[in-house]
MIVOFI-212322 format. One record per residue (C-alpha): x, y, z; residue number from 1. Coordinates in nm, 3 decimals, padded with zeros to 5 digits, always signed. Each point is the difference from the previous one (the first is absolute). Example, Ala and Ser with C-alpha at 12.3 -4.5 7.8 and 13.67 -1.06 7.14 Angstrom:
REM residues 2
+01.230; -00.450; +00.780; 1 $
+00.137; +00.344; -00.066; 2 $
This chain:
REM residues 106
+07.378; -00.366; +15.685; 1 $
+00.163; +00.098; +00.322; 2 $
-00.313; +00.159; +00.151; 3 $
-00.195; -00.327; -00.010; 4 $
+00.254; -00.173; +00.225; 5 $
-00.039; +00.274; +00.258; 6 $
-00.378; -00.026; -00.021; 7 $
+00.008; -00.378; +00.049; 8 $
+00.231; +00.039; +00.298; 9 $
-00.229; +00.260; +00.151; 10 $
-00.304; -00.223; -00.053; 11 $
+00.177; -00.289; +00.175; 12 $
+00.086; +00.227; +00.291; 13 $
-00.361; +00.117; +00.023; 14 $
-00.126; -00.359; +00.003; 15 $
+00.249; -00.089; +00.272; 16 $
-00.108; +00.301; +00.204; 17 $
-00.367; -00.094; -00.043; 18 $
+00.071; -00.348; +00.136; 19 $
+00.192; +00.145; +00.294; 20 $
-00.286; +00.241; +00.072; 21 $
-00.252; -00.285; -00.006; 22 $
+00.209; -00.197; +00.249; 23 $
+00.038; +00.307; +00.223; 24 $
-00.376; +00.063; -00.006; 25 $
-00.068; -00.362; +00.092; 26 $
+00.246; +00.023; +00.288; 27 $
-00.166; +00.321; +00.119; 28 $
-00.331; -00.184; +00.022; 29 $
+00.159; -00.251; +00.235; 30 $
+00.135; +00.264; +00.241; 31 $
-00.198; +00.091; +00.311; 32 $
+00.006; +00.343; +00.163; 33 $
-00.159; +00.098; +00.328; 34 $
-00.160; +00.328; +00.092; 35 $
-00.099; +00.070; +00.357; 36 $
-00.200; +00.249; +00.204; 37 $
-00.091; +00.049; +00.362; 38 $
+00.334; -00.127; +00.123; 39 $
-00.040; -00.322; -00.196; 40 $
-00.356; -00.064; +00.114; 41 $
-00.111; +00.003; -00.363; 42 $
+00.217; -00.152; -00.271; 43 $
-00.058; -00.028; -00.372; 44 $
+00.208; -00.232; -00.215; 45 $
+00.024; +00.076; -00.372; 46 $
+00.182; -00.172; -00.281; 47 $
+00.268; +00.176; -00.198; 48 $
-00.249; +00.034; -00.282; 49 $
-00.227; +00.201; +00.233; 50 $
-00.267; -00.252; +00.087; 51 $
-00.131; -00.010; +00.357; 52 $
+00.080; -00.349; +00.126; 53 $
-00.093; +00.017; +00.366; 54 $
-00.145; +00.233; +00.264; 55 $
+00.086; -00.072; +00.363; 56 $
-00.191; +00.178; +00.276; 57 $
+00.088; -00.043; +00.366; 58 $
-00.330; -00.076; +00.179; 59 $
+00.076; +00.260; +00.267; 60 $
-00.035; +00.279; -00.258; 61 $
-00.354; -00.106; -00.096; 62 $
-00.240; +00.234; +00.176; 63 $
-00.361; -00.010; -00.121; 64 $
-00.040; +00.353; +00.135; 65 $
+00.288; +00.133; -00.213; 66 $
-00.012; -00.173; -00.339; 67 $
+00.138; +00.313; -00.167; 68 $
+00.332; -00.037; +00.182; 69 $
+00.039; -00.357; -00.125; 70 $
-00.085; +00.109; -00.352; 71 $
+00.259; +00.277; +00.019; 72 $
+00.265; -00.243; +00.124; 73 $
-00.073; -00.238; -00.288; 74 $
+00.032; +00.283; -00.252; 75 $
+00.327; +00.118; +00.155; 76 $
+00.147; -00.352; +00.006; 77 $
-00.111; -00.063; -00.360; 78 $
+00.152; +00.324; -00.123; 79 $
+00.322; -00.080; +00.187; 80 $
+00.023; -00.343; -00.163; 81 $
-00.085; +00.138; -00.345; 82 $
+00.269; +00.268; +00.032; 83 $
+00.254; -00.273; +00.078; 84 $
-00.119; -00.202; -00.299; 85 $
+00.028; +00.307; -00.223; 86 $
+00.353; +00.064; +00.123; 87 $
+00.096; -00.362; -00.065; 88 $
-00.153; +00.014; -00.349; 89 $
+00.185; +00.321; -00.082; 90 $
+00.334; -00.135; +00.118; 91 $
-00.047; -00.338; -00.170; 92 $
-00.145; +00.110; -00.331; 93 $
+00.193; +00.327; -00.012; 94 $
+00.315; -00.192; -00.085; 95 $
-00.147; -00.060; -00.345; 96 $
-00.057; +00.367; -00.074; 97 $
+00.323; +00.148; +00.140; 98 $
+00.123; +00.272; -00.227; 99 $
-00.318; -00.002; -00.204; 100 $
-00.246; +00.284; +00.028; 101 $
-00.322; -00.193; -00.054; 102 $
-00.304; +00.175; +00.149; 103 $
-00.239; -00.231; +00.179; 104 $
+00.250; -00.284; +00.036; 105 $
+00.031; -00.111; +00.363; 106 $
């Protein structure tokens, strides 16, 4: 039964790829990416698995009369950091789907 050998080989390859993907995802979680706004006055640090880890606000940007500006800067910095995390995820995890047309996969 020649087809069974091919199937077993394919299953072993899939298991190996699953292990590699798990390691890559774990490593992504350990990466830190920084987004910034307002010339670096507001910084947001996110992990590679897209969790906000830290928000750093320069005290000089805190104006009780203009809270909206600070809120906008935080949103901009967060979106910047998340975009970097998304790019890192796509480049890291995309190696596992090269050549495959799998909708919804990284």
